[in-house]
C-alpha positions in Angstrom: -28.9 3.2 -15.5 -25.5 1.9 -14.8 -23.9 3.2 -11.6 -20.2 3.9 -11.6 -18.1 2.2 -8.9 -14.8 3.7 -8.2 -11.9 1.6 -6.6 -8.7 3.0 -5.2 -5.9 0.4 -5.1 -2.7 1.3 -3.2 0.5 -0.9 -3.7 3.0 -1.8 -1.0 6.6 -0.7 -1.1 8.0 0.3 2.3 9.1 3.9 2.5 8.6 4.3 -1.2 4.9 4.5 -0.2 5.6 8.2 0.4 5.4 8.5 -3.3 1.8 7.2 -3.2 0.8 9.3 -0.3 2.2 12.4 -2.0 0.3 11.7 -5.2 -2.9 11.5 -3.2 -2.1 14.7 -1.4 -1.6 16.5 -4.7 -4.8 15.1 -6.1 -6.7 16.1 -3.0 -5.3 19.6 -3.3 -6.0 19.8 -7.1 -9.6 18.6 -6.9 -10.4 20.2 -3.5 -12.1 17.3 -1.7 -10.9 14.4 0.5 -9.9 11.4 -1.6 -12.3 9.1 0.3 -15.3 11.0 -1.0 -14.7 9.8 -4.5 -14.1 6.0 -4.0 -16.7 3.3 -3.2 -13.9 0.9 -2.1 -10.3 1.5 -1.0 -7.8 -1.3 -1.1 -4.2 -1.2 0.2 -1.4 -3.6 0.9 1.5 -3.1 3.4 2.2 0.7 3.4 -0.7 1.0 0.9 -2.8 -0.7 3.5 -1.7 2.0 6.1 -2.6 4.8 3.8 -6.0 3.1 2.9 -6.9 2.9 6.6 -6.1 6.5 7.0 -8.1 7.6 4.0 -11.0 5.5 5.1 -10.9 7.4 8.5 -11.4 10.6 6.4 -7.8 11.7 7.2 -6.4 14.1 4.7 -3.8 12.6 2.4 -1.4 15.4 3.1 -1.5 14.6 6.8 -0.8 10.9 6.1 2.1 11.9 3.8 3.6 14.3 6.3 3.3 11.9 9.2 5.0 9.1 7.2 7.8 11.5 6.1 8.3 12.7 9.7 8.3 9.2 11.1 10.4 7.7 8.3 13.7 7.6 10.2 12.0 6.3 13.4 10.5 3.4 11.3 13.6 2.7 9.3 16.8 4.7 9.5 18.5 7.7 8.0 21.2 5.6 6.4 21.6 5.5 2.7 21.0 2.3 0.8 24.0 -0.1 1.1 26.2 -0.6 -2.0 28.8 -3.1 -2.9 29.2 -6.7 -1.5 30.8 -5.8 1.8 28.1 -3.3 2.8 25.4 -5.8 1.6 27.0 -8.6 3.7 27.1 -6.3 6.7 23.5 -5.3 6.2 22.5 -9.0 5.7 24.3 -10.0 9.0 22.3 -7.4 10.8 19.2 -9.3 10.3 20.4 -12.9 9.9 18.8 -13.9 13.2 16.3 -11.1 13.9 14.4 -8.6 11.8 16.3 -5.6 10.5 13.9 -3.2 12.4 11.5 -3.4 15.3 8.0 -2.3 14.8 7.9 0.3 17.6 8.6 3.3 15.4 6.1 2.0 12.8 3.4 1.6 15.5 3.9 5.1 16.9 3.7 6.5 13.4 0.5 4.6 12.5 -1.1 5.6 15.8 -0.2 9.2 15.2 -2.2 9.0 12.0 -5.2 6.8 12.8 -5.2 6.7 16.6 -4.7 3.9 19.2 -8.2 2.7 19.6 -9.9 3.3 16.3 -11.5 0.1 15.0 -12.6 -1.2 11.6 -16.2 -0.8 12.9 -15.5 3.0 13.2 -14.8 3.5 9.6 -17.2 5.2 7.2 -15.7 3.9 4.0 -15.4 0.3 2.6 -11.9 -1.1 2.8 -10.0 -4.3 2.0 -6.5 -4.9 3.3 -4.6 -8.1 2.5 -2.3 -9.9 4.8 -1.1 -13.5 5.4 -2.3 -15.4 8.4 0.8 -17.6 9.3 -1.1 -19.4 12.0 -3.8 -20.7 9.7 -1.5 -20.9 6.7 -3.9 -18.9 4.6 -4.3 -15.5 2.9 -6.5 -13.1 4.9 -8.2 -9.9 3.8 -9.4 -7.6 6.5 -12.6 -5.9 5.6 -15.3 -3.5 6.7 -18.7 -5.1 7.3 -20.0 -4.3 3.9 -21.6 -7.8 3.5 -24.0 -9.6 5.8 -21.3 -12.3 6.4 -18.6 -9.9 7.4 -18.5 -9.5 11.2 -15.1 -11.0 11.9 -13.1 -7.8 11.7 -15.5 -5.4 13.2 -13.7 -5.1 16.5 -10.1 -5.1 15.2 -8.0 -2.0 15.9 -6.8 -0.3 12.8 -3.2 -0.2 14.2 -3.3 -4.1 14.5 -4.5 -4.4 10.9 -1.9 -2.0 9.7 0.9 -3.9 11.5 -0.3 -7.2 10.1 -0.5 -6.0 6.5 3.0 -4.4 6.8 5.0 -7.1 8.6 7.5 -7.6 5.8 9.8 -10.6 6.2 13.3 -9.7 7.1 12.4 -6.1 7.9 9.8 -6.3 10.8 8.7 -8.9 13.3 5.8 -11.1 12.6 2.7 -9.3 13.8 0.4 -11.0 16.4 -3.2 -10.3 16.9 -6.1 -12.4 18.4 -3.6 -15.3 19.0 -2.8 -15.4 15.3 0.5 -14.5 13.5 0.5 -12.3 10.4 2.9 -11.4 7.6 2.9 -8.7 4.9 0.1 -9.0 2.4 2.6 -8.2 -0.3 3.6 -11.9 -0.2 0.5 -12.5 -2.3 -1.1 -9.3 -3.2 1.4 -6.4 -3.2 -0.9 -4.8 -5.8 -4.3 -5.3 -4.3 -6.2 -4.3 -7.5 -7.4 -7.8 -8.3 -8.5 -8.4 -4.7 -10.5 -5.2 -4.8 -12.2 -6.0 -8.2 -13.2 -9.4 -6.9 -14.6 -7.9 -3.8 -16.8 -5.5 -5.8 -18.0 -8.2 -8.2 -18.5 -11.1 -5.8 -19.5 -9.6 -2.6 -21.0 -6.2 -3.5 -22.7 -7.4 -6.7 -21.1 -4.7 -8.9 -21.2 -5.3 -12.7 -17.8 -5.4 -14.2 -18.8 -2.8 -16.7 -19.4 -0.3 -13.8 -16.0 -0.8 -12.1 -13.3 1.9 -12.6 -9.9 1.4 -10.8 -7.3 4.0 -10.0 -4.1 2.1 -9.1 -1.2 3.9 -7.5 2.2 2.3 -7.3 5.4 2.9 -5.3 7.9 3.3 -8.2 8.5 -0.4 -8.0 6.8 -1.7 -11.3 10.1 -2.2 -13.2 13.2 -4.3 -12.5 15.9 -6.0 -14.5 19.2 -7.8 -14.1 22.5 -7.2 -15.9 24.4 -10.2 -17.2 27.4 -8.9 -15.3 25.6 -9.8 -12.2 26.3 -13.4 -12.9 24.1 -16.5 -12.6 25.4 -18.0 -9.4 23.6 -15.6 -7.1 23.5 -16.6 -3.4 21.9 -14.8 -0.4 24.2 -11.7 -0.8 23.6 -11.5 -4.5 19.9 -11.7 -4.2 19.7 -9.2 -1.3 22.2 -6.7 -2.9 20.2 -3.7 -4.3 17.1 -5.5 -2.8 17.0 -7.5 -6.0 14.7 -10.3 -4.6 12.2 -7.8 -3.2 12.2 -5.7 -6.3 11.6 -8.7 -8.5 8.7 -9.9 -6.4 7.0 -6.4 -6.2 7.5 -5.6 -9.9 6.4 -8.9 -11.3 3.2 -8.9 -9.1 2.4 -5.5 -10.3 3.1 -6.2 -14.0 0.8 -9.2 -14.0 -1.9 -7.3 -12.2 -1.8 -4.4 -14.7 -1.7 -6.8 -17.6 -4.8 -8.8 -16.5 -6.9 -5.7 -15.4 -5.9 -3.9 -18.5 -7.6 -6.7 -20.4 -10.7 -6.9 -18.1 -11.4 -3.2 -17.6 -9.7 -1.6 -20.6 -9.6 2.2 -20.3 -11.5 2.0 -17.0 -8.2 0.9 -15.4 -5.7 3.8 -14.8 -2.3 3.1 -13.3 -0.2 5.9 -11.8 3.4 5.1 -11.2 6.9 6.4 -11.9 10.0 4.6 -13.2 13.1 5.5 -11.2 16.2 6.5 -13.2 19.3 4.5 -12.6 20.7 7.5 -10.7 17.6 7.7 -8.5 17.7 4.0 -7.9 21.0 4.4 -6.1 19.4 6.5 -3.5 15.9 5.0 -3.1 15.0 1.8 -1.4 12.2 0.1 0.6 13.8 1.2 3.8 15.7 4.4 3.0 14.1 7.4 4.6 16.8 10.1 4.1 15.8 13.7 3.5 17.1 13.3 -0.1 14.9 10.2 -0.6 11.9 12.1 0.6 12.6 15.0 -1.7 13.1 12.6 -4.6 9.8 10.7 -3.9 7.8 13.9 -3.6 9.3 15.2 -6.8 8.4 12.1 -8.7 4.8 12.3 -7.3 4.5 15.8 -8.4 5.7 15.1 -12.0 3.4 12.0 -12.2 0.4 14.2 -11.3 1.4 16.9 -13.7 1.7 14.4 -16.5 -1.8 12.9 -15.9 -3.8 15.9 -14.6 -5.6 16.5 -18.0 -6.2 12.8 -18.5 -10.1 12.4 -18.8 -9.9 9.0 -17.1 -8.3 10.6 -14.0 -10.8 13.5 -14.0 -13.6 11.0 -14.1 -12.7 9.5 -10.8 -13.1 12.9 -9.1 -16.4 13.9 -10.7 -17.9 10.8 -9.0 -19.1 11.1 -5.4 -19.2 7.9 -3.6 -22.4 7.4 -1.6 -22.5 6.3 2.0 -21.9 2.5 2.1 -24.2 0.1 3.8 -22.7 -1.7 6.7 -24.5 -4.7 8.1 -22.8 -4.8 11.5 -21.8 -2.1 13.9 -19.9 -1.6 17.2 -22.1 -1.3 20.2 -22.8 2.2 21.4 -20.7 3.4 24.3 -22.9 4.7 27.1 
C-alpha cells in the first residue's frame, strides 16, 4: 500500500516571511496540532529556512511569527519603503560599500526562537535548507542525517545555518561558518519545492506518486514592469521598488510552480497572496512597520479562509508523519 509523504516548502522573502509564519500559525490553530507532526520533510530558504528550522525544533508556528514580528525593526528598520528616484538613490548609497543591515538583530531574533546552541543533530524532523557556499563556488543544502551519507551537518548550530541561508546580497553581510562563506539560498532556490522533491525521491526513495507538497509563499509570486519605467534602467532603476529582487523571486517561484504542477498535479498545493498596488506601496523585503505587519497578517488570514475547505489542504493535516530514521547522532553529554 502506498504511503503518503508530505513535504512543506517555505519560500524566502525577507520580512514578507511574516505572511508565511502567520499562515502556519493559523493552520496550527485550526487543525489543533503542531505543523511539524504532519510533514515528513520540511524545506525552507532564507526566512523560510529560519521558519523551517523552528518548526523542525517543534516550536509553535505562532511563537515563530510573534518573535519575527517583534524582532522586525531590530532586523531591518521601522522606515517605510523608499519612493521616488531621490529616496531610492539615498537608499542605494547607504549600501554602496557595505550591506544595508548588519546581522546582529537577525541573530538575536533567531537565537530567541531556536536557541544559541541547538544543532542540526538535535532536530526530530527532517529538513533541507539551501544556501550558496561562496568559498567553494557551489550550491549547498544543509540537511538532517536522514541518509547514511549525511553526517556533514550534524554538528552545525541552527543559528549558523539560519544566517547562511538568509545572507541576502546587499541586505546582510556574507555569513561565515567553518571557514566557509555563505550567501542566501534564494540565489538559486528561493522556492525550495524542487529541492525537497528531489531529496524525497533520490535520497529517501519515495515514489513520486506518494509525494504531496504544501508550498507557502511570501506574497512575491507576481511582478510586472510598466512601459513608463523606460528601457534604460541603471542601478537606481533596477533597485527602485526592489524591482530586481521582485523579478528574481517571482520568476523562480513561477517556474517551480509550473514544473511541479506538471509533475504532481493536484498533489501540489500553493498558498500565496497577490498584493494589491496599494499594498505594494507599503510592503517590501525589509519593511517591518506596524502597518506592514498588520497587512501581512491580514493577507495570511484571508488566504487560509479561502482555502480552509479545500480537500487538498485538509489532506495534509489528516496525515501524521512518523518518526524519521536518522543514521547519525550527536554524542551523549555526560
